[in-house]
C-alpha positions as CSV (number, residue, x, y, z in Angstrom):
1,M,0.0,0.0,0.0
2,L,1.2,3.5,-0.7
3,E,2.5,5.4,2.3
4,C,2.3,8.8,0.6
5,Y,1.1,10.2,-2.7
6,R,0.6,13.5,-4.6
7,I,-2.6,15.5,-4.3
8,P,-3.6,18.8,-5.9
9,S,-2.6,21.8,-3.9
10,G,-4.6,24.2,-6.1
11,N,-7.3,24.5,-8.8
12,L,-6.8,24.9,-12.5
13,M,-9.0,25.8,-15.5
14,I,-8.2,25.3,-19.2
15,E,-10.5,26.7,-21.9
16,E,-10.4,25.5,-25.6
17,E,-12.4,25.8,-28.7
18,I,-12.6,22.6,-30.7
19,K,-14.6,22.7,-34.0
20,H,-16.8,25.5,-32.8
21,S,-17.6,23.8,-29.4
22,R,-16.2,25.5,-26.3
23,F,-14.7,23.1,-23.7
24,I,-13.8,24.4,-20.2
25,S,-11.8,21.9,-18.1
26,F,-11.5,22.2,-14.3
27,L,-9.1,20.3,-12.1
28,F,-9.4,20.4,-8.3
29,H,-8.8,18.7,-5.0
30,C,-11.5,16.1,-4.3
31,N,-11.5,13.7,-1.4
32,S,-15.1,12.5,-1.6
33,L,-18.1,12.2,-4.0
34,D,-19.7,15.0,-1.9
35,D,-16.7,17.3,-2.8
36,L,-17.2,16.5,-6.5
37,K,-21.0,17.3,-6.3
38,L,-20.4,20.6,-4.6
39,V,-17.9,21.7,-7.2
40,L,-20.2,20.5,-10.0
41,T,-23.1,22.5,-8.5
42,N,-20.9,25.6,-8.4
43,I,-19.7,25.2,-12.0
44,K,-23.3,24.7,-13.2
45,R,-24.2,28.0,-11.5
46,D,-21.2,29.9,-12.9
47,Y,-21.5,28.4,-16.4
48,P,-25.2,28.0,-17.1
49,G,-26.8,26.7,-20.2
50,A,-24.0,24.4,-21.3
51,S,-24.8,21.3,-23.3
52,H,-22.9,18.9,-21.0
53,Y,-21.1,18.8,-17.6
54,C,-19.0,15.7,-17.7
55,Y,-16.9,14.6,-14.7
56,A,-14.4,12.1,-13.3
57,Y,-12.8,11.8,-9.9
58,V,-10.4,9.7,-7.9
59,S,-11.2,10.6,-4.2
60,G,-8.6,8.3,-2.6
61,A,-5.1,7.2,-3.3
62,P,-4.2,7.0,-7.0
63,N,-4.3,3.1,-7.0
64,D,-7.7,3.0,-5.1
65,G,-10.0,1.3,-7.5
66,V,-13.1,1.9,-5.3
67,Q,-13.2,5.6,-4.6
68,M,-13.6,6.8,-8.1
69,G,-16.3,7.5,-10.7
70,S,-17.3,9.3,-13.9
71,S,-20.2,10.6,-15.9
72,D,-20.8,11.2,-19.6
73,D,-23.7,13.5,-18.8
74,G,-25.6,12.6,-22.0
75,E,-22.7,12.3,-24.4
76,P,-22.3,9.0,-26.2
77,A,-21.4,6.2,-23.7
78,G,-17.7,6.0,-23.1
79,S,-16.8,9.2,-24.9
80,A,-16.2,11.6,-22.0
81,G,-16.3,10.4,-18.4
82,R,-14.4,7.2,-18.7
83,P,-11.6,8.7,-20.9
84,M,-11.3,11.5,-18.4
85,L,-11.0,9.1,-15.6
86,A,-8.3,7.2,-17.5
87,V,-6.3,10.4,-17.8
88,L,-6.6,11.1,-14.1
89,Q,-5.5,7.6,-13.2
90,G,-2.6,7.8,-15.5
91,A,-1.4,11.0,-13.8
92,N,-0.7,9.0,-10.5
93,I,-2.3,11.8,-8.4
94,G,-4.8,11.1,-5.7
95,E,-7.8,13.0,-4.4
96,I,-8.4,14.7,-7.7
97,G,-11.5,15.7,-9.5
98,A,-12.2,16.9,-13.0
99,V,-15.2,18.6,-14.7
100,V,-15.4,19.5,-18.4
101,V,-18.1,21.9,-19.5
102,R,-19.1,21.8,-23.2
103,Y,-21.0,24.5,-25.0
104,Y,-22.1,22.8,-28.3
105,G,-21.0,24.7,-31.4
106,G,-23.1,22.9,-34.0
107,T,-20.5,20.4,-35.3
108,K,-20.6,16.8,-34.3
109,L,-17.2,15.4,-33.3
110,G,-17.9,11.6,-33.3
111,V,-16.9,9.4,-30.4
112,G,-13.2,9.5,-31.2
113,G,-13.3,13.3,-31.5
114,L,-15.2,13.6,-28.2
115,V,-12.6,11.4,-26.4
116,R,-9.8,13.7,-27.7
117,A,-11.8,16.9,-26.8
118,Y,-12.7,15.8,-23.3
119,T,-9.2,14.7,-22.4
120,S,-7.2,17.5,-24.1
121,G,-7.7,20.1,-21.5
122,L,-7.1,17.6,-18.7
123,R,-3.8,16.5,-20.2
124,Q,-2.7,20.1,-20.5
125,G,-3.9,21.0,-17.0
126,L,-2.2,18.0,-15.3
127,N,1.2,19.3,-16.7
128,Q,0.6,22.6,-15.0
129,L,-1.2,21.5,-11.8
130,T,0.6,22.2,-8.5
131,T,0.7,19.3,-6.1
132,E,1.8,18.4,-2.6
133,I,2.7,15.1,-0.9
134,K,0.0,13.6,1.4
135,Q,1.4,11.3,4.1
136,I,-0.8,8.3,5.0
137,R,-1.1,8.3,8.8
138,Y,-2.4,5.6,11.2
139,P,-4.1,6.0,14.6
140,A,-1.9,5.7,17.7
141,R,-1.9,6.8,21.4
142,L,0.3,7.3,24.4
143,Q,0.0,8.5,28.0
144,C,2.3,11.0,29.5
145,D,2.7,13.2,32.6
146,Y,1.8,16.9,32.5
147,T,5.5,17.8,32.7
148,Q,6.2,15.7,29.6
149,L,3.4,17.0,27.3
150,R,5.4,19.8,25.7
151,D,8.2,17.5,24.8
152,V,5.8,14.9,23.5
153,E,4.0,17.4,21.3
154,H,7.3,18.7,19.9
155,L,8.4,15.2,19.2
156,L,5.2,14.3,17.3
157,T,5.5,17.5,15.3
158,Q,9.1,16.6,14.3
159,L,7.8,13.3,13.0
160,D,5.0,14.9,10.9
161,A,2.3,13.3,13.2
162,V,-1.1,14.9,13.8
163,I,-2.6,15.0,17.3
164,T,-6.3,14.3,17.1
165,D,-7.3,14.4,20.8
166,K,-6.0,14.9,24.3
167,Q,-7.8,13.7,27.5
168,F,-6.6,15.3,30.7
169,T,-7.0,13.1,33.8
170,E,-4.3,12.0,36.3
171,V,-2.2,11.6,33.2
172,I,-2.7,12.9,29.7
173,D,-4.0,10.5,27.1
174,V,-2.7,11.8,23.7
175,Q,-4.3,10.3,20.5
176,F,-2.6,11.0,17.2
177,Q,-2.0,9.7,13.7
178,I,1.5,8.9,12.4
179,G,3.0,7.4,9.2
180,K,4.3,3.8,9.5
181,Q,7.8,4.8,8.5
182,Q,8.0,7.2,11.5
183,R,6.9,4.6,14.1
184,E,10.3,3.1,14.9
185,L,11.8,6.5,15.2
186,L,9.0,7.5,17.6
187,V,9.6,4.5,19.8
188,E,13.4,5.3,19.9
189,W,12.8,8.9,20.7
190,L,10.2,8.3,23.4
191,A,12.6,5.8,25.1
192,T,15.4,8.4,25.0
193,L,13.1,11.2,26.2
194,S,11.6,9.3,29.2
195,Q,14.2,6.6,30.1
196,G,11.8,4.0,28.8
197,S,8.6,5.1,30.7
198,L,6.8,6.5,27.6
199,R,5.4,3.9,25.2
200,A,3.1,4.4,22.1
201,E,0.3,2.0,21.1
202,F,-0.4,1.6,17.5
203,D,-3.8,0.5,16.2
204,L,-2.6,-0.9,12.9
C-alpha cells in the first residue's frame, strides 16, 4: 500500500475551442463524492446553459479502485467520463476531480473526436497543476505526565504526526496519527526522552 502520494494543492482551469464547441476543463482537490458534487453545482451555477457537464474523480489514493467514478452526462457512452477518468488515473495523483463543461457549437465530433476533446484540457492541465505530498497516517496513542506534554507534542510535530485528541485526567492521554515509516523513530525517541517510561500504542 502507498504510504504517501501526490494530491492537488490548487485548482486549474483550461479553456479551448474545438470545431466551434467550447470546452472548459477544471481540475481540483476532491476527497469525496460530496466534494465533487459541490464543485459541480458551483460550476453549473457559474457556467449556465452548457450542453454537457462531464466529470471524473479519484477521491482516494491513485491506485484506489473503489473511490472513483465518472459521468458522460448525455454524451455517447464512453466518450467523455471514462476517458477523463483514465487520464486522471494515468497521472498518478490522488484525491483529484475533473469537470469538463461543453458548449455545443453545431459540429458533431464523433466518439473519437469527443474522447480527444474531453481529455485534451485535462492533459494540458495536469502538466501545470501544482501538487503536494500527502502522508498516510495511522491511529496511535500514548500516555504522559503533564510535565512531559510539551516534549511529546514537539516530538510528534518533528515526525509529521497529527494530534487528534487529548484527554486530561491524572495523566494525559494523547491520541494521534502517524506514518508507518515514522513509528520506529518515535519508539526510539520516546525511550530516550523518558528513560523507557513512555510507550506508544499503534492500532494498525
